[in-house]
C-alpha positions in Angstrom: 103.4 147.7 62.5 104.4 144.6 60.6 102.4 142.4 62.9 99.3 144.6 62.5 99.7 144.5 58.7 100.1 140.8 58.8 97.0 140.4 61.0 94.9 142.5 58.6 96.1 140.5 55.6 95.2 137.2 57.4 91.7 138.6 58.2 91.2 139.7 54.6 92.3 136.2 53.4 89.9 134.5 55.8 87.0 136.7 54.7 87.8 136.0 51.1 87.9 132.3 51.6 84.6 132.4 53.5 82.9 134.4 50.8 84.2 132.2 48.0 83.1 129.1 49.8 79.6 130.6 50.3 79.3 131.6 46.7 80.5 128.2 45.4 78.2 126.2 47.7 75.2 128.4 46.8 76.0 128.3 43.1 76.2 124.5 43.1 72.7 124.4 44.7 71.2 126.9 42.3 72.8 125.4 39.2 71.4 121.9 40.2 67.9 123.3 40.8 67.6 125.8 37.9 69.9 124.2 35.3 73.1 125.7 33.8 71.3 127.9 31.2 68.6 129.3 33.4 70.8 130.2 36.4 71.8 133.8 36.7 74.4 135.5 39.0 71.5 137.5 40.4 69.7 134.3 41.5 73.0 133.1 43.2 73.5 136.5 44.9 69.9 136.5 46.2 70.2 133.0 47.6 73.6 133.7 49.1 72.4 136.9 50.7 75.1 138.9 49.0 75.1 141.9 46.6 75.5 140.9 42.9 78.7 143.0 42.9 80.3 140.7 45.4 79.8 137.7 43.1 81.5 139.5 40.2 84.3 140.7 42.5 85.4 137.1 42.8 84.2 135.8 39.4 84.0 138.0 36.4 81.2 136.1 34.6 78.8 133.2 35.0 81.1 131.1 32.9 84.0 131.7 35.3 81.8 130.9 38.3 80.5 127.7 36.6 84.1 126.6 35.9 85.1 127.2 39.5 82.1 125.1 40.7 83.0 122.3 38.3 86.6 122.3 39.4 85.6 122.1 43.0 83.3 119.2 42.2 85.9 117.3 40.2 88.6 117.8 43.0 86.1 116.6 45.6 85.4 113.4 43.5 89.1 112.7 43.0 90.0 113.2 46.6 87.0 111.3 48.1 87.6 108.0 46.3 90.4 105.7 47.2 92.9 104.5 44.7 93.1 100.7 44.1 95.7 99.1 46.2 97.4 96.2 44.3 98.4 94.6 47.5 94.8 94.0 48.5 92.5 91.6 46.7 90.1 92.8 44.0 87.0 92.1 46.2 88.2 94.6 48.9 89.1 97.3 46.4 85.9 97.1 44.3 83.7 96.9 47.4 85.3 99.9 48.9 85.2 101.9 45.6 81.5 101.2 45.0 80.7 102.1 48.6 82.6 105.4 48.3 80.8 106.2 45.0 77.4 105.6 46.4 78.3 107.7 49.5 79.3 110.5 47.0 75.8 110.3 45.5 74.2 110.3 48.9 76.1 113.3 50.3 76.8 115.4 47.1 73.6 115.2 45.1 73.8 118.7 43.8 77.4 118.3 42.8 76.6 115.2 40.8 73.7 116.8 39.0 75.7 119.9 38.0 78.5 117.6 36.7 75.9 115.5 34.7 74.4 118.7 33.2 77.9 119.9 32.2 78.7 116.6 30.5 75.4 116.6 28.7 76.0 120.1 27.5 79.6 119.1 26.6 81.1 122.0 28.6 84.7 122.4 27.3 86.1 122.9 30.8 84.8 119.5 31.9 85.8 117.7 28.8 89.4 119.1 29.0 89.6 118.3 32.7 88.5 114.7 32.1 91.0 114.2 29.3 93.8 115.5 31.5 93.1 113.8 34.8 90.5 111.0 34.5 92.3 109.3 31.6 95.5 109.3 33.7 93.6 107.9 36.7 91.9 105.3 34.6 95.2 104.1 33.1 96.7 103.6 36.6 93.6 101.6 37.7 93.7 99.6 34.5 97.3 98.5 35.3 96.2 97.3 38.7 93.3 95.4 37.3 95.6 93.7 34.8 97.9 92.6 37.6 95.0 90.9 39.4 93.9 89.3 36.1 97.4 88.0 35.5 97.5 86.6 39.0 94.2 84.8 38.4 92.4 86.8 41.1 89.7 88.0 38.7 88.4 87.4 35.1 89.5 89.4 32.2 87.3 92.5 31.8 87.2 95.8 29.9 88.5 98.3 32.4 86.8 101.2 30.6 83.3 99.5 30.5 83.7 98.4 34.1 84.2 101.9 35.4 81.6 103.3 33.0 79.1 100.8 34.5 80.0 101.5 38.1 79.7 105.3 37.5 76.3 104.9 35.8 74.9 102.6 38.6 76.2 104.7 41.5 75.5 108.2 40.2 72.0 107.3 39.3 71.1 107.6 43.0 72.0 111.3 42.8 71.3 112.4 39.2 68.0 110.6 38.9 67.0 110.4 42.6 63.5 111.6 41.6 63.1 108.5 39.5 64.6 106.2 42.2 62.1 107.6 44.8 59.2 106.9 42.4 60.3 103.3 41.8 60.9 102.7 45.5 57.6 104.5 46.3 59.3 106.8 48.8 59.2 110.6 49.4 62.8 110.6 50.6 65.6 108.1 50.1 66.8 106.7 53.4 70.3 105.6 54.4 69.1 102.0 54.3 68.2 102.4 50.6 71.7 103.5 49.8 73.1 100.6 51.8 70.9 98.1 49.8 72.2 99.8 46.6 75.8 99.3 47.7 75.2 95.6 48.3 73.3 95.0 45.0 75.8 96.8 42.8 78.7 95.2 44.6 77.3 91.7 44.0 76.7 92.5 40.3 80.2 93.9 39.8 82.0 91.1 41.6 80.1 88.5 39.7 80.9 90.1 36.4 84.5 90.2 37.3 84.6 86.6 38.3 85.5 87.4 41.9 84.3 84.8 44.4 82.7 85.9 47.6 84.7 85.3 50.8 83.2 82.7 53.1 84.2 82.1 56.7 86.7 79.2 56.6 88.0 77.3 59.6 91.1 79.4 59.6 89.3 82.7 59.4 86.8 81.5 62.0 89.6 80.8 64.5 91.2 84.1 63.7 87.8 85.8 64.2 87.4 84.1 67.5 90.7 85.2 69.0 90.3 88.7 67.5 87.0 89.1 69.3 88.5 87.7 72.5 91.2 90.4 72.4 88.6 93.0 71.7 86.6 91.7 74.8 89.4 92.3 77.2 90.5 95.7 75.7 90.0 98.4 78.4 86.8 100.4 77.9 83.9 101.6 80.1 82.3 98.1 80.0 85.5 96.3 81.2 85.9 98.9 84.0 82.3 98.4 85.0 82.8 94.6 85.3 86.0 95.1 87.3 84.3 97.4 89.7 81.2 95.2 90.3 83.2 92.0 90.5 85.6 93.6 93.1 82.7 94.6 95.4 80.1 91.9 94.8 82.0 89.0 93.3 82.0 87.2 89.9 78.7 85.5 90.4 76.9 88.8 90.8 78.4 90.1 87.6 77.1 87.3 85.3 74.0 89.1 84.3 76.0 92.3 83.8 78.4 90.5 81.5 75.6 88.7 79.6 73.9 92.1 79.0 77.0 93.6 77.6 77.6 90.6 75.3 74.0 90.6 74.0 74.4 94.2 73.1 77.5 93.4 71.1 75.7 90.6 69.3 72.9 93.0 68.3 75.5 95.3 66.8 77.2 92.4 65.1 74.0 91.3 63.4 73.3 94.9 62.4 76.7 95.0 60.7 76.0 91.7 59.0 72.7 92.9 57.6 74.3 96.2 56.4 72.3 98.3 58.9 75.2 100.6 59.8 73.5 103.4 57.9 70.3 102.9 59.9 72.3 103.2 63.1 73.8 106.5 61.8 70.2 107.8 61.3 69.5 107.1 64.9 72.5 109.2 66.0 70.3 111.2 68.4 69.0 108.1 70.1 72.5 106.6 70.5 73.7 109.9 71.9 70.9 109.9 74.5 71.6 106.3 75.4 75.3 107.1 75.8 74.6 110.0 78.2 72.0 107.9 80.1 74.5 105.1 80.4 77.2 107.5 81.5 75.0 109.0 84.2 74.0 105.5 85.4 77.7 104.5 85.7 78.5 107.6 87.7 75.5 106.9 90.0 76.6 103.4 90.6 80.1 104.6 91.3 78.7 107.0 94.0 76.6 104.1 95.5 79.8 102.0 95.7 81.7 104.8 97.3 79.2 105.2 100.1 78.3 101.5 100.4 78.4 100.0 103.9 81.4 97.9 104.6 80.9 94.1 104.3 83.5 91.5 105.3 81.5 88.3 105.9 80.2 86.0 103.2 76.6 86.7 104.5 77.2 90.5 104.1 78.5 90.0 100.5 75.4 88.0 99.7 73.2 90.8 100.9 75.1 93.3 98.7 74.4 91.2 95.5 71.9 92.6 93.1 68.4 91.5 93.9 67.3 91.9 90.2 69.2 89.9 87.6 67.1 91.7 85.0 68.2 95.1 86.2 71.8 93.9 86.1 71.3 92.6 82.5 69.8 95.9 81.4 72.7 97.8 83.0 75.2 95.7 81.0 73.2 96.1 77.8 73.1 99.9 78.2 76.8 100.2 79.0 77.7 98.4 75.8 75.0 99.9 73.7 76.1 103.4 74.7 79.7 102.7 73.5 80.0 103.8 69.8 83.3 101.9 69.6 81.4 98.6 69.6 79.4 99.2 66.4 82.3 100.9 64.6 84.5 97.8 65.5 82.1 95.4 63.9 81.4 97.5 60.8 85.1 97.8 60.1 86.1 94.4 61.4 83.6 91.8 59.9 84.4 92.4 56.2 88.0 91.1 56.8 86.5 87.7 57.6 83.4 87.4 55.4 81.8 89.0 52.5 78.9 91.0 53.9 77.2 91.3 50.5 76.5 87.5 50.2 76.0 86.4 53.8 73.6 83.5 54.5 71.7 83.0 57.7 74.0 80.2 58.6 77.0 82.5 58.3 75.5 85.0 60.6 74.6 82.4 63.2 78.2 81.1 63.1 79.6 84.6 63.5 77.2 85.3 66.4 78.0 82.0 68.2 81.8 82.6 67.9 81.5 86.2 69.0 79.2 85.3 72.0 81.6 82.6 73.2 84.7 84.8 72.8 83.1 87.8 74.5 81.7 85.8 77.4 85.1 84.0 77.9 87.0 87.3 77.8 84.7 89.3 80.1 84.1 86.4 82.5 87.9 86.0 82.9 88.2 89.6 83.9 85.3 89.3 86.3 86.8 86.2 88.0 90.2 87.9 88.2 88.8 91.0 89.8 86.7 89.0 92.3 89.8 87.4 93.6 90.9 90.8 94.9 87.8 90.9 97.0 88.7 87.6 98.7 91.9 89.1 99.9 90.1 91.9 101.7 89.4 90.8 105.3 89.5 94.0 107.4 86.9 96.8 107.5 89.5 99.3 106.4 90.6 97.3 103.4 87.0 96.7 102.3 86.3 100.5 102.6 89.3 101.1 100.3 88.0 98.5 97.9 84.5 100.0 97.8 85.9 103.5 97.1 88.4 102.2 94.5 85.6 100.3 92.7 83.3 103.3 92.9 86.0 105.5 91.5 86.6 103.1 88.6 82.9 103.0 87.9 82.4 106.8 88.0 85.5 107.4 85.9 84.2 105.0 83.3 80.9 107.0 83.2 82.8 110.3 82.9 84.9 108.9 80.1 81.8 107.6 78.2 80.1 111.0 78.6 83.1 113.2 77.5 84.6 111.1 74.7 83.7 112.1 71.1 
């Protein structure tokens, strides 16, 4: 009986949470569209598809409902923005903070508009909340900024006016998005617009704080090279594909495959340099299709290797080599392009070596050349090593095992690519 009662209580709690979430989300949307004064609980009930009595069951009045919406918004804002880390340099912290604030505007437009309306109307709940929490948050960040100023990492600035300016610049893209669309002559703001806003605001803030942009030095360039080299040899579907092909057809036959993979990486690297990560995210459906096509192709190649005729002489190996270097190049490009780990790596990785907000064309060329050299060196080393195993295979039985091992590796790489999130 106790278990049944507990199950019923859990079900009721779950239903309550679902209803409250629906009511708050709908209220936020209606408040943003109609304004705080014009919105009625009946409007919210109609849009939520609930009886008005259900709204008042959870919130006695429109005032209670508005306060619940505002508290939800304020908690969201506090939780979604990282605190400054005094151990990191100002450039990293300010860049991250601005990026997160612009993302807030992009993903929570209604919330930002409701908050702005409440501030304009001087809602007591919002004012009290800001006095209790925001002032405390600001005092902590002020202490961090002062530490950086004392260390000579940034110029003396007014913390209060710095944050007021950042909030104004970033929240404009939510509160006044209609004005922004008119200025940019667009019906809808695209992710690339927000990315450009991030870079522009970041440059302005860093310059006003006397924070110098990070350029790639000899030391950071060497570190970048070896980091890319390690990334190149880290096991993933591309590495497995190179191993499988090199074991069955030799290192020479894998050159075009390796080159295709590297060029795909370079494309992603350049996209990260130009701040096109957001554009890539808008093509999520295309990248998903590419991933599944690439996975299916790897599985097909694995099956072809599994059933391939046994070859033991050098002439036989030559006949097995790909007749089309272009096809092999495309195969490598697709394998790498279908791996989301690649673009995520460059987006998260590059900012530690250079300031992406002030990159010159020369910086991008240097980064691309270093990456190309490190990637080709790493992948080619794997290819040569794997091809040595083929040279040890002399008997028909051993070659059959090699074909099936390579085919299994290739097919497994395809399955991994298709199933991973």
